[in-house]
All heavy atoms as TSV, in Angstrom:
chain	resi	resn	atom	element	x	y	z
A	1	MET	N	N	84.816	101.550	99.215
A	1	MET	CA	C	86.198	101.125	99.384
A	1	MET	C	C	86.447	99.896	98.562
A	1	MET	O	O	85.645	99.060	98.370
A	1	MET	CB	C	86.469	100.806	100.898
A	1	MET	CG	C	87.851	100.326	101.171
A	1	MET	SD	S	88.230	99.975	102.875
A	1	MET	CE	C	88.191	101.685	103.599
A	2	LEU	N	N	87.688	99.857	98.047
A	2	LEU	CA	C	88.170	98.687	97.309
A	2	LEU	C	C	89.212	97.961	98.176
A	2	LEU	O	O	90.178	98.544	98.655
A	2	LEU	CB	C	88.788	99.199	95.986
A	2	LEU	CG	C	89.402	98.151	95.129
A	2	LEU	CD1	C	88.237	97.250	94.528
A	2	LEU	CD2	C	90.227	98.747	93.962
A	3	GLU	N	N	88.919	96.726	98.320
A	3	GLU	CA	C	89.863	95.847	99.107
A	3	GLU	C	C	90.344	94.674	98.253
A	3	GLU	O	O	89.560	93.911	97.744
A	3	GLU	CB	C	89.100	95.361	100.342
A	3	GLU	CG	C	89.911	94.498	101.272
A	3	GLU	CD	C	89.118	94.118	102.538
A	3	GLU	OE1	O	88.546	94.970	103.168
A	3	GLU	OE2	O	88.992	92.908	102.775
A	4	ILE	N	N	91.650	94.618	98.073
A	4	ILE	CA	C	92.186	93.641	97.156
A	4	ILE	C	C	93.061	92.638	98.007
A	4	ILE	O	O	93.925	93.012	98.707
A	4	ILE	CB	C	93.193	94.293	96.134
A	4	ILE	CG1	C	92.400	95.392	95.386
A	4	ILE	CG2	C	93.763	93.278	95.171
A	4	ILE	CD1	C	93.328	96.279	94.491
A	5	HIS	N	N	92.609	91.404	97.940
A	5	HIS	CA	C	93.346	90.280	98.547
A	5	HIS	C	C	94.131	89.570	97.477
A	5	HIS	O	O	93.513	89.179	96.436
A	5	HIS	CB	C	92.436	89.281	99.243
A	5	HIS	CG	C	91.635	89.914	100.324
A	5	HIS	ND1	N	91.818	89.548	101.632
A	5	HIS	CD2	C	90.659	90.795	100.290
A	5	HIS	CE1	C	90.979	90.244	102.451
A	5	HIS	NE2	N	90.280	91.049	101.660
A	6	TYR	N	N	95.475	89.445	97.624
A	6	TYR	CA	C	96.324	88.889	96.496
A	6	TYR	C	C	97.454	88.152	97.046
A	6	TYR	O	O	97.760	88.188	98.267
A	6	TYR	CB	C	96.770	89.993	95.624
A	6	TYR	CG	C	97.732	91.015	96.290
A	6	TYR	CD1	C	99.114	90.865	96.140
A	6	TYR	CD2	C	97.316	92.074	97.050
A	6	TYR	CE1	C	100.031	91.708	96.760
A	6	TYR	CE2	C	98.143	92.964	97.641
A	6	TYR	CZ	C	99.522	92.751	97.478
A	6	TYR	OH	O	100.418	93.624	98.142
A	7	THR	N	N	98.120	87.368	96.256
A	7	THR	CA	C	99.281	86.630	96.588
A	7	THR	C	C	100.407	86.916	95.602
A	7	THR	O	O	100.167	87.243	94.428
A	7	THR	CB	C	99.080	85.107	96.605
A	7	THR	OG1	O	98.751	84.613	95.321
A	7	THR	CG2	C	97.974	84.659	97.570
A	8	VAL	N	N	101.623	86.746	96.008
A	8	VAL	CA	C	102.785	86.887	95.238
A	8	VAL	C	C	103.417	85.533	95.134
A	8	VAL	O	O	103.820	85.024	96.151
A	8	VAL	CB	C	103.780	87.958	95.727
A	8	VAL	CG1	C	105.006	88.054	94.904
A	8	VAL	CG2	C	103.049	89.278	95.962
A	9	ASN	N	N	103.506	84.994	93.896
A	9	ASN	CA	C	104.114	83.595	93.748
A	9	ASN	C	C	103.325	82.543	94.632
A	9	ASN	O	O	104.035	81.635	95.089
A	9	ASN	CB	C	105.589	83.582	94.078
A	9	ASN	CG	C	106.322	84.460	93.132
A	9	ASN	OD1	O	106.053	84.603	91.932
A	9	ASN	ND2	N	107.355	85.108	93.659
A	10	ASN	N	N	102.041	82.782	94.757
A	10	ASN	CA	C	101.229	81.883	95.549
A	10	ASN	C	C	101.712	81.569	96.939
A	10	ASN	O	O	101.501	80.529	97.480
A	10	ASN	CB	C	101.015	80.526	94.724
A	10	ASN	CG	C	100.267	80.682	93.460
A	10	ASN	OD1	O	99.252	81.493	93.488
A	10	ASN	ND2	N	100.676	80.085	92.460
A	11	ASN	N	N	102.333	82.602	97.536
A	11	ASN	CA	C	102.811	82.438	98.883
A	11	ASN	C	C	101.747	83.129	99.834
A	11	ASN	O	O	100.614	82.999	99.638
A	11	ASN	CB	C	104.171	83.079	99.096
A	11	ASN	CG	C	105.302	82.183	98.479
A	11	ASN	OD1	O	105.189	80.971	98.373
A	11	ASN	ND2	N	106.266	82.815	97.913
A	12	ALA	N	N	102.245	83.897	100.811
A	12	ALA	CA	C	101.363	84.544	101.749
A	12	ALA	C	C	100.342	85.527	101.077
A	12	ALA	O	O	100.579	86.025	100.016
A	12	ALA	CB	C	102.184	85.342	102.767
A	13	GLU	N	N	99.186	85.643	101.756
A	13	GLU	CA	C	98.156	86.530	101.209
A	13	GLU	C	C	98.364	87.914	101.849
A	13	GLU	O	O	98.686	88.154	102.992
A	13	GLU	CB	C	96.768	85.976	101.603
A	13	GLU	CG	C	95.619	86.857	101.012
A	13	GLU	CD	C	94.260	86.211	101.410
A	13	GLU	OE1	O	94.117	85.002	101.216
A	13	GLU	OE2	O	93.348	87.020	101.688
A	14	TYR	N	N	98.231	88.925	100.939
A	14	TYR	CA	C	98.389	90.347	101.330
A	14	TYR	C	C	96.977	91.051	101.023
A	14	TYR	O	O	96.202	90.579	100.152
A	14	TYR	CB	C	99.423	91.009	100.557
A	14	TYR	CG	C	100.807	90.391	100.657
A	14	TYR	CD1	C	101.222	89.410	99.776
A	14	TYR	CD2	C	101.666	90.713	101.741
A	14	TYR	CE1	C	102.517	88.822	99.908
A	14	TYR	CE2	C	102.863	90.058	101.893
A	14	TYR	CZ	C	103.254	89.139	100.952
A	14	TYR	OH	O	104.552	88.535	101.109
A	15	VAL	N	N	96.807	92.143	101.660
A	15	VAL	CA	C	95.605	92.990	101.437
A	15	VAL	C	C	96.060	94.431	101.155
A	15	VAL	O	O	96.819	94.943	101.972
A	15	VAL	CB	C	94.652	92.935	102.674
A	15	VAL	CG1	C	93.423	93.754	102.391
A	15	VAL	CG2	C	94.285	91.470	102.968
A	16	LYS	N	N	95.478	94.997	100.153
A	16	LYS	CA	C	95.713	96.422	99.786
A	16	LYS	C	C	94.368	97.099	99.701
A	16	LYS	O	O	93.432	96.510	99.012
A	16	LYS	CB	C	96.526	96.513	98.475
A	16	LYS	CG	C	96.846	97.900	98.055
A	16	LYS	CD	C	98.060	98.392	98.725
A	16	LYS	CE	C	98.473	99.707	98.139
A	16	LYS	NZ	N	99.458	100.382	98.902
A	17	THR	N	N	94.157	98.197	100.348
A	17	THR	CA	C	92.853	98.939	100.253
A	17	THR	C	C	93.050	100.328	99.685
A	17	THR	O	O	94.143	100.925	99.808
A	17	THR	CB	C	92.237	99.135	101.624
A	17	THR	OG1	O	93.088	99.794	102.474
A	17	THR	CG2	C	91.919	97.679	102.266
A	18	TYR	N	N	91.983	100.770	99.010
A	18	TYR	CA	C	91.907	102.083	98.401
A	18	TYR	C	C	90.535	102.667	98.751
A	18	TYR	O	O	89.565	101.924	98.791
A	18	TYR	CB	C	92.033	101.974	96.840
A	18	TYR	CG	C	93.309	101.475	96.383
A	18	TYR	CD1	C	93.548	100.074	96.209
A	18	TYR	CD2	C	94.408	102.278	96.115
A	18	TYR	CE1	C	94.753	99.603	95.696
A	18	TYR	CE2	C	95.610	101.870	95.637
A	18	TYR	CZ	C	95.794	100.467	95.446
A	18	TYR	OH	O	97.006	99.988	95.017
A	19	GLU	N	N	90.479	103.883	98.981
A	19	GLU	CA	C	89.196	104.650	99.252
A	19	GLU	C	C	88.224	104.460	98.069
A	19	GLU	O	O	87.025	104.188	98.352
A	19	GLU	CB	C	89.464	106.114	99.525
A	19	GLU	CG	C	90.097	106.401	100.847
A	19	GLU	CD	C	89.220	106.019	102.051
A	19	GLU	OE1	O	87.940	106.216	101.999
A	19	GLU	OE2	O	89.738	105.375	103.006
A	20	LYS	N	N	88.685	104.553	96.859
A	20	LYS	CA	C	87.829	104.486	95.716
A	20	LYS	C	C	88.535	103.521	94.651
A	20	LYS	O	O	89.774	103.518	94.667
A	20	LYS	CB	C	87.605	105.861	95.099
A	20	LYS	CG	C	86.933	106.864	95.976
A	20	LYS	CD	C	86.775	108.197	95.288
A	20	LYS	CE	C	88.168	108.823	95.228
A	20	LYS	NZ	N	88.202	110.134	94.731
A	21	ALA	N	N	87.776	102.919	93.832
A	21	ALA	CA	C	88.376	102.068	92.745
A	21	ALA	C	C	89.192	102.961	91.795
A	21	ALA	O	O	90.192	102.494	91.275
A	21	ALA	CB	C	87.222	101.424	91.926
A	22	SER	N	N	88.785	104.198	91.620
A	22	SER	CA	C	89.556	105.084	90.729
A	22	SER	C	C	90.937	105.397	91.238
A	22	SER	O	O	91.919	105.572	90.488
A	22	SER	CB	C	88.824	106.355	90.440
A	22	SER	OG	O	88.612	107.057	91.625
A	23	ASP	N	N	91.115	105.325	92.602
A	23	ASP	CA	C	92.501	105.501	93.202
A	23	ASP	C	C	93.358	104.286	92.840
A	23	ASP	O	O	94.561	104.512	92.521
A	23	ASP	CB	C	92.327	105.507	94.736
A	23	ASP	CG	C	91.605	106.790	95.193
A	23	ASP	OD1	O	91.489	107.780	94.421
A	23	ASP	OD2	O	91.162	106.752	96.393
A	24	PHE	N	N	92.803	103.070	92.765
A	24	PHE	CA	C	93.635	101.965	92.341
A	24	PHE	C	C	94.093	102.124	90.907
A	24	PHE	O	O	95.176	101.853	90.530
A	24	PHE	CB	C	92.753	100.589	92.608
A	24	PHE	CG	C	93.326	99.474	91.729
A	24	PHE	CD1	C	94.440	98.839	92.215
A	24	PHE	CD2	C	92.696	99.042	90.628
A	24	PHE	CE1	C	94.982	97.768	91.445
A	24	PHE	CE2	C	93.217	97.923	89.887
A	24	PHE	CZ	C	94.386	97.236	90.314
A	25	VAL	N	N	93.077	102.423	90.039
A	25	VAL	CA	C	93.365	102.609	88.600
A	25	VAL	C	C	94.461	103.614	88.431
A	25	VAL	O	O	95.408	103.369	87.687
A	25	VAL	CB	C	92.063	102.944	87.791
A	25	VAL	CG1	C	92.474	103.307	86.350
A	25	VAL	CG2	C	91.123	101.751	87.854
A	26	ALA	N	N	94.401	104.764	89.119
A	26	ALA	CA	C	95.368	105.838	89.012
A	26	ALA	C	C	96.686	105.352	89.431
A	26	ALA	O	O	97.740	105.622	88.833
A	26	ALA	CB	C	94.959	107.021	89.776
A	27	ALA	N	N	96.762	104.580	90.548
A	27	ALA	CA	C	97.996	104.019	91.025
A	27	ALA	C	C	98.660	103.141	90.144
A	27	ALA	O	O	99.934	103.014	90.008
A	27	ALA	CB	C	97.773	103.356	92.420
A	28	GLN	N	N	97.941	102.373	89.304
A	28	GLN	CA	C	98.437	101.432	88.339
A	28	GLN	C	C	99.035	102.089	87.105
A	28	GLN	O	O	99.775	101.502	86.426
A	28	GLN	CB	C	97.392	100.357	87.909
A	28	GLN	CG	C	97.015	99.435	89.016
A	28	GLN	CD	C	98.119	98.680	89.637
A	28	GLN	OE1	O	98.593	98.947	90.736
A	28	GLN	NE2	N	98.658	97.702	88.950
A	29	TYR	N	N	98.676	103.359	86.865
A	29	TYR	CA	C	99.227	104.094	85.752
A	29	TYR	C	C	100.587	104.705	86.090
A	29	TYR	O	O	101.238	105.220	85.142
A	29	TYR	CB	C	98.252	105.254	85.308
A	29	TYR	CG	C	97.156	104.822	84.422
A	29	TYR	CD1	C	95.854	104.920	84.734
A	29	TYR	CD2	C	97.473	104.285	83.126
A	29	TYR	CE1	C	94.892	104.575	83.902
A	29	TYR	CE2	C	96.473	103.929	82.253
A	29	TYR	CZ	C	95.191	104.123	82.537
A	29	TYR	OH	O	94.190	103.659	81.757
A	30	LYS	N	N	100.984	104.616	87.379
A	30	LYS	CA	C	102.199	105.256	87.772
A	30	LYS	C	C	103.423	104.546	87.122
A	30	LYS	O	O	103.222	103.365	86.649
A	30	LYS	CB	C	102.406	105.295	89.231
A	30	LYS	CG	C	101.442	106.151	89.991
A	30	LYS	CD	C	101.830	106.304	91.485
A	30	LYS	CE	C	101.790	104.964	92.203
A	30	LYS	NZ	N	101.889	105.149	93.707
A	31	GLU	N	N	104.504	105.156	86.910
A	31	GLU	CA	C	105.749	104.556	86.312
A	31	GLU	C	C	106.005	103.221	87.102
A	31	GLU	O	O	106.423	102.261	86.496
A	31	GLU	CB	C	106.923	105.448	86.391
A	31	GLU	CG	C	108.139	104.941	85.686
A	31	GLU	CD	C	109.243	105.930	85.567
A	31	GLU	OE1	O	108.999	107.125	85.549
A	31	GLU	OE2	O	110.418	105.520	85.482
A	32	VAL	N	N	105.971	103.301	88.410
A	32	VAL	CA	C	106.102	102.097	89.144
A	32	VAL	C	C	104.735	101.888	89.895
A	32	VAL	O	O	104.449	102.536	90.917
A	32	VAL	CB	C	107.202	102.231	90.271
A	32	VAL	CG1	C	107.271	100.969	91.129
A	32	VAL	CG2	C	108.485	102.539	89.611
A	33	PRO	N	N	103.868	100.955	89.399
A	33	PRO	CA	C	102.551	100.786	89.930
A	33	PRO	C	C	102.597	100.242	91.323
A	33	PRO	O	O	103.588	99.615	91.777
A	33	PRO	CB	C	101.953	99.792	88.964
A	33	PRO	CG	C	103.043	99.159	88.211
A	33	PRO	CD	C	104.181	100.085	88.248
A	34	ASP	N	N	101.549	100.399	92.047
A	34	ASP	CA	C	101.444	99.861	93.424
A	34	ASP	C	C	101.548	98.357	93.429
A	34	ASP	O	O	102.204	97.842	94.262
A	34	ASP	CB	C	100.125	100.257	94.069
A	34	ASP	CG	C	99.991	101.673	94.546
A	34	ASP	OD1	O	101.025	102.365	94.453
A	34	ASP	OD2	O	99.047	102.065	95.168
A	35	LEU	N	N	100.957	97.683	92.484
A	35	LEU	CA	C	100.911	96.227	92.502
A	35	LEU	C	C	101.268	95.767	91.113
A	35	LEU	O	O	100.892	96.428	90.052
A	35	LEU	CB	C	99.501	95.703	92.757
A	35	LEU	CG	C	98.873	96.080	94.162
A	35	LEU	CD1	C	97.493	95.651	94.235
A	35	LEU	CD2	C	99.730	95.456	95.313
A	36	GLN	N	N	102.109	94.663	91.007
A	36	GLN	CA	C	102.424	94.143	89.683
A	36	GLN	C	C	101.205	93.433	89.042
A	36	GLN	O	O	100.422	92.801	89.724
A	36	GLN	CB	C	103.572	93.166	89.878
A	36	GLN	CG	C	104.805	93.801	90.402
A	36	GLN	CD	C	105.419	94.872	89.452
A	36	GLN	OE1	O	105.539	94.631	88.261
A	36	GLN	NE2	N	105.640	96.012	89.979
A	37	ASP	N	N	101.147	93.574	87.740
A	37	ASP	CA	C	100.026	93.064	86.991
A	37	ASP	C	C	99.893	91.441	87.103
A	37	ASP	O	O	98.750	90.919	87.073
A	37	ASP	CB	C	100.178	93.283	85.524
A	37	ASP	CG	C	99.848	94.770	85.114
A	37	ASP	OD1	O	99.283	95.415	85.976
A	37	ASP	OD2	O	100.214	95.164	83.988
A	38	ASN	N	N	100.926	90.756	87.393
A	38	ASN	CA	C	100.895	89.304	87.460
A	38	ASN	C	C	100.521	88.743	88.803
A	38	ASN	O	O	100.406	87.533	88.949
A	38	ASN	CB	C	102.263	88.712	86.944
A	38	ASN	CG	C	103.382	89.044	87.800
A	38	ASN	OD1	O	103.457	90.119	88.432
A	38	ASN	ND2	N	104.366	88.180	87.856
A	39	TYR	N	N	100.432	89.584	89.821
A	39	TYR	CA	C	100.009	89.052	91.208
A	39	TYR	C	C	98.687	88.433	91.100
A	39	TYR	O	O	97.719	88.918	90.329
A	39	TYR	CB	C	99.978	90.218	92.212
A	39	TYR	CG	C	101.237	90.815	92.628
A	39	TYR	CD1	C	101.330	91.907	93.400
A	39	TYR	CD2	C	102.494	90.304	92.185
A	39	TYR	CE1	C	102.469	92.525	93.769
A	39	TYR	CE2	C	103.588	90.887	92.552
A	39	TYR	CZ	C	103.641	91.936	93.370
A	39	TYR	OH	O	104.881	92.551	93.756
A	40	THR	N	N	98.440	87.355	91.703
A	40	THR	CA	C	97.190	86.553	91.696
A	40	THR	C	C	96.223	87.103	92.724
A	40	THR	O	O	96.546	87.312	93.855
A	40	THR	CB	C	97.499	85.044	92.022
A	40	THR	OG1	O	98.483	84.563	91.115
A	40	THR	CG2	C	96.146	84.206	91.980
A	41	ILE	N	N	95.004	87.321	92.176
A	41	ILE	CA	C	93.936	87.840	93.049
A	41	ILE	C	C	93.316	86.683	93.809
A	41	ILE	O	O	92.851	85.687	93.188
A	41	ILE	CB	C	92.825	88.583	92.204
A	41	ILE	CG1	C	93.477	89.830	91.543
A	41	ILE	CG2	C	91.562	88.917	92.978
A	41	ILE	CD1	C	93.749	90.990	92.361
A	42	VAL	N	N	93.135	86.768	95.055
A	42	VAL	CA	C	92.337	85.796	95.847
A	42	VAL	C	C	90.897	86.227	95.909
A	42	VAL	O	O	90.021	85.436	95.583
A	42	VAL	CB	C	92.937	85.774	97.360
A	42	VAL	CG1	C	92.132	84.780	98.189
A	42	VAL	CG2	C	94.367	85.278	97.293
A	43	LYS	N	N	90.688	87.497	96.203
A	43	LYS	CA	C	89.303	88.136	96.146
A	43	LYS	C	C	89.412	89.603	96.177
A	43	LYS	O	O	90.371	90.150	96.629
A	43	LYS	CB	C	88.434	87.625	97.263
A	43	LYS	CG	C	88.701	88.150	98.692
A	43	LYS	CD	C	87.739	87.619	99.681
A	43	LYS	CE	C	88.129	88.113	101.056
A	43	LYS	NZ	N	87.196	87.707	102.084
A	44	VAL	N	N	88.391	90.207	95.667
A	44	VAL	CA	C	88.298	91.658	95.569
A	44	VAL	C	C	86.890	92.069	96.126
A	44	VAL	O	O	85.943	91.586	95.692
A	44	VAL	CB	C	88.467	92.206	94.165
A	44	VAL	CG1	C	88.354	93.787	94.115
A	44	VAL	CG2	C	89.797	91.804	93.581
A	45	LEU	N	N	86.838	92.974	97.052
A	45	LEU	CA	C	85.605	93.620	97.569
A	45	LEU	C	C	85.530	95.032	97.194
A	45	LEU	O	O	86.496	95.873	97.404
A	45	LEU	CB	C	85.555	93.440	99.062
A	45	LEU	CG	C	85.677	92.009	99.668
A	45	LEU	CD1	C	85.802	92.109	101.175
A	45	LEU	CD2	C	84.530	91.197	99.230
A	46	LEU	N	N	84.427	95.389	96.546
A	46	LEU	CA	C	84.134	96.766	96.166
A	46	LEU	C	C	82.887	97.174	96.871
A	46	LEU	O	O	81.849	96.634	96.658
A	46	LEU	CB	C	84.009	96.920	94.674
A	46	LEU	CG	C	83.680	98.308	94.174
A	46	LEU	CD1	C	84.845	99.275	94.535
A	46	LEU	CD2	C	83.508	98.313	92.672
A	47	GLU	N	N	82.982	98.115	97.785
A	47	GLU	CA	C	81.839	98.611	98.686
A	47	GLU	C	C	81.286	97.409	99.406
A	47	GLU	O	O	80.002	97.327	99.526
A	47	GLU	CB	C	80.808	99.319	97.844
A	47	GLU	CG	C	81.404	100.507	97.037
A	47	GLU	CD	C	81.998	101.610	97.999
A	47	GLU	OE1	O	81.640	101.715	99.188
A	47	GLU	OE2	O	82.938	102.265	97.495
A	48	GLY	N	N	82.143	96.449	99.788
A	48	GLY	CA	C	81.614	95.221	100.541
A	48	GLY	C	C	81.113	94.082	99.713
A	48	GLY	O	O	80.803	93.081	100.260
A	49	ASN	N	N	81.051	94.275	98.418
A	49	ASN	CA	C	80.502	93.180	97.530
A	49	ASN	C	C	81.709	92.602	96.769
A	49	ASN	O	O	82.576	93.309	96.135
A	49	ASN	CB	C	79.554	93.771	96.532
A	49	ASN	CG	C	78.319	94.413	97.183
A	49	ASN	OD1	O	77.685	93.738	97.988
A	49	ASN	ND2	N	77.971	95.642	96.813
A	50	GLU	N	N	81.720	91.216	96.805
A	50	GLU	CA	C	82.867	90.568	96.065
A	50	GLU	C	C	82.611	90.588	94.537
A	50	GLU	O	O	81.495	90.359	94.048
A	50	GLU	CB	C	82.929	89.139	96.552
A	50	GLU	CG	C	84.184	88.433	96.038
A	50	GLU	CD	C	84.438	87.126	96.727
A	50	GLU	OE1	O	83.846	86.790	97.727
A	50	GLU	OE2	O	85.372	86.394	96.291
A	51	LEU	N	N	83.726	90.973	93.845
A	51	LEU	CA	C	83.679	91.044	92.413
A	51	LEU	C	C	84.018	89.664	91.814
A	51	LEU	O	O	84.843	88.994	92.337
A	51	LEU	CB	C	84.671	92.015	91.859
A	51	LEU	CG	C	84.454	93.564	92.277
A	51	LEU	CD1	C	85.596	94.418	91.702
A	51	LEU	CD2	C	83.038	93.985	91.895
A	52	SER	N	N	83.402	89.338	90.688
A	52	SER	CA	C	83.726	88.092	89.982
A	52	SER	C	C	84.528	88.437	88.776
A	52	SER	O	O	84.104	89.141	87.824
A	52	SER	CB	C	82.445	87.488	89.574
A	52	SER	OG	O	82.740	86.286	88.805
A	53	LEU	N	N	85.804	88.068	88.832
A	53	LEU	CA	C	86.747	88.431	87.694
A	53	LEU	C	C	86.981	87.251	86.813
A	53	LEU	O	O	87.132	86.177	87.239
A	53	LEU	CB	C	88.133	88.812	88.309
A	53	LEU	CG	C	88.089	90.088	89.265
A	53	LEU	CD1	C	89.520	90.264	89.813
A	53	LEU	CD2	C	87.640	91.319	88.501
A	54	LYS	N	N	87.030	87.515	85.485
A	54	LYS	CA	C	87.410	86.487	84.516
A	54	LYS	C	C	88.827	86.145	84.679
A	54	LYS	O	O	89.224	85.026	84.671
A	54	LYS	CB	C	87.081	86.939	83.137
A	54	LYS	CG	C	85.570	87.022	82.827
A	54	LYS	CD	C	85.273	87.452	81.375
A	54	LYS	CE	C	83.854	87.653	81.135
A	54	LYS	NZ	N	83.592	88.140	79.789
A	55	GLU	N	N	89.682	87.165	84.774
A	55	GLU	CA	C	91.121	87.008	84.855
A	55	GLU	C	C	91.497	87.356	86.334
A	55	GLU	O	O	91.452	88.566	86.649
A	55	GLU	CB	C	91.902	87.934	83.920
A	55	GLU	CG	C	93.385	87.674	83.889
A	55	GLU	CD	C	94.126	88.600	83.054
A	55	GLU	OE1	O	93.535	89.073	82.018
A	55	GLU	OE2	O	95.312	88.901	83.272
A	56	LYS	N	N	91.913	86.379	87.086
A	56	LYS	CA	C	92.185	86.599	88.477
A	56	LYS	C	C	93.606	87.083	88.724
A	56	LYS	O	O	94.409	86.452	89.433
A	56	LYS	CB	C	91.834	85.344	89.250
A	56	LYS	CG	C	90.387	84.999	89.229
A	56	LYS	CD	C	89.996	84.036	90.256
A	56	LYS	CE	C	88.522	83.718	90.223
A	56	LYS	NZ	N	87.759	84.779	90.786
A	57	THR	N	N	93.947	88.190	88.096
A	57	THR	CA	C	95.304	88.874	88.323
A	57	THR	C	C	95.086	90.331	88.554
A	57	THR	O	O	93.929	90.845	88.258
A	57	THR	CB	C	96.176	88.680	87.110
A	57	THR	OG1	O	95.590	89.380	85.983
A	57	THR	CG2	C	96.478	87.262	86.769
A	58	VAL	N	N	96.033	91.054	89.044
A	58	VAL	CA	C	95.944	92.464	89.183
A	58	VAL	C	C	95.644	93.151	87.898
A	58	VAL	O	O	94.811	94.090	87.697
A	58	VAL	CB	C	97.200	93.049	89.902
A	58	VAL	CG1	C	97.158	94.597	89.877
A	58	VAL	CG2	C	97.200	92.597	91.366
A	59	GLY	N	N	96.294	92.593	86.849
A	59	GLY	CA	C	96.041	93.158	85.443
A	59	GLY	C	C	94.560	92.998	85.006
A	59	GLY	O	O	94.026	93.838	84.420
A	60	GLY	N	N	94.011	91.760	85.367
A	60	GLY	CA	C	92.573	91.550	85.127
A	60	GLY	C	C	91.692	92.468	85.841
A	60	GLY	O	O	90.718	92.899	85.365
A	61	LEU	N	N	92.028	92.760	87.117
A	61	LEU	CA	C	91.225	93.682	87.943
A	61	LEU	C	C	91.343	95.079	87.302
A	61	LEU	O	O	90.288	95.778	87.190
A	61	LEU	CB	C	91.655	93.728	89.350
A	61	LEU	CG	C	91.146	94.719	90.276
A	61	LEU	CD1	C	89.584	94.502	90.435
A	61	LEU	CD2	C	91.753	94.715	91.660
A	62	PHE	N	N	92.490	95.478	86.927
A	62	PHE	CA	C	92.632	96.887	86.260
A	62	PHE	C	C	91.803	96.917	85.056
A	62	PHE	O	O	91.068	97.872	84.853
A	62	PHE	CB	C	94.144	96.992	85.929
A	62	PHE	CG	C	94.414	98.286	85.149
A	62	PHE	CD1	C	94.514	99.468	85.790
A	62	PHE	CD2	C	94.487	98.241	83.784
A	62	PHE	CE1	C	94.786	100.709	85.151
A	62	PHE	CE2	C	94.677	99.439	83.057
A	62	PHE	CZ	C	94.826	100.587	83.771
A	63	ASP	N	N	91.840	95.909	84.172
A	63	ASP	CA	C	91.013	95.859	82.966
A	63	ASP	C	C	89.546	95.995	83.289
A	63	ASP	O	O	88.784	96.682	82.681
A	63	ASP	CB	C	91.280	94.717	82.131
A	63	ASP	CG	C	92.639	94.723	81.455
A	63	ASP	OD1	O	93.275	95.766	81.415
A	63	ASP	OD2	O	93.154	93.650	81.105
A	64	TYR	N	N	89.101	95.175	84.304
A	64	TYR	CA	C	87.658	95.182	84.729
A	64	TYR	C	C	87.266	96.561	85.213
A	64	TYR	O	O	86.185	96.996	84.829
A	64	TYR	CB	C	87.480	94.179	85.861
A	64	TYR	CG	C	86.156	94.040	86.456
A	64	TYR	CD1	C	85.213	93.188	85.918
A	64	TYR	CD2	C	85.792	94.879	87.538
A	64	TYR	CE1	C	83.947	93.046	86.412
A	64	TYR	CE2	C	84.449	94.729	88.076
A	64	TYR	CZ	C	83.534	93.854	87.479
A	64	TYR	OH	O	82.340	93.781	88.061
A	65	LEU	N	N	88.080	97.198	86.018
A	65	LEU	CA	C	87.728	98.542	86.608
A	65	LEU	C	C	87.900	99.692	85.640
A	65	LEU	O	O	87.288	100.763	85.755
A	65	LEU	CB	C	88.469	98.751	87.847
A	65	LEU	CG	C	88.174	97.895	88.997
A	65	LEU	CD1	C	89.113	98.182	90.142
A	65	LEU	CD2	C	86.805	97.965	89.498
A	66	ASN	N	N	88.751	99.464	84.627
A	66	ASN	CA	C	89.056	100.517	83.651
A	66	ASN	C	C	88.078	100.579	82.459
A	66	ASN	O	O	88.207	101.402	81.609
A	66	ASN	CB	C	90.534	100.374	83.196
A	66	ASN	CG	C	91.078	101.740	82.778
A	66	ASN	OD1	O	90.755	102.761	83.152
A	66	ASN	ND2	N	92.063	101.578	81.741
A	67	ASN	N	N	87.140	99.652	82.409
A	67	ASN	CA	C	86.187	99.679	81.316
A	67	ASN	C	C	85.007	100.441	81.666
A	67	ASN	O	O	84.614	100.729	82.687
A	67	ASN	CB	C	85.793	98.263	80.983
A	67	ASN	CG	C	86.876	97.508	80.240
A	67	ASN	OD1	O	87.530	98.131	79.429
A	67	ASN	ND2	N	86.966	96.236	80.462
């Protein structure tokens, strides 16, 4: 499972979950993606393990998982 904790304009924290990381990647390819690329990542858990991202944005997470 992929669990994304993020903020919009550094306000409240939101959580979005996906069964698989590939589900997130596919959702970001849609004409209107699930999450905007500029949202700030607070933390990301993949199968219960926290990922260390160089770029702490949804776009950075997409790049990390799409490689």
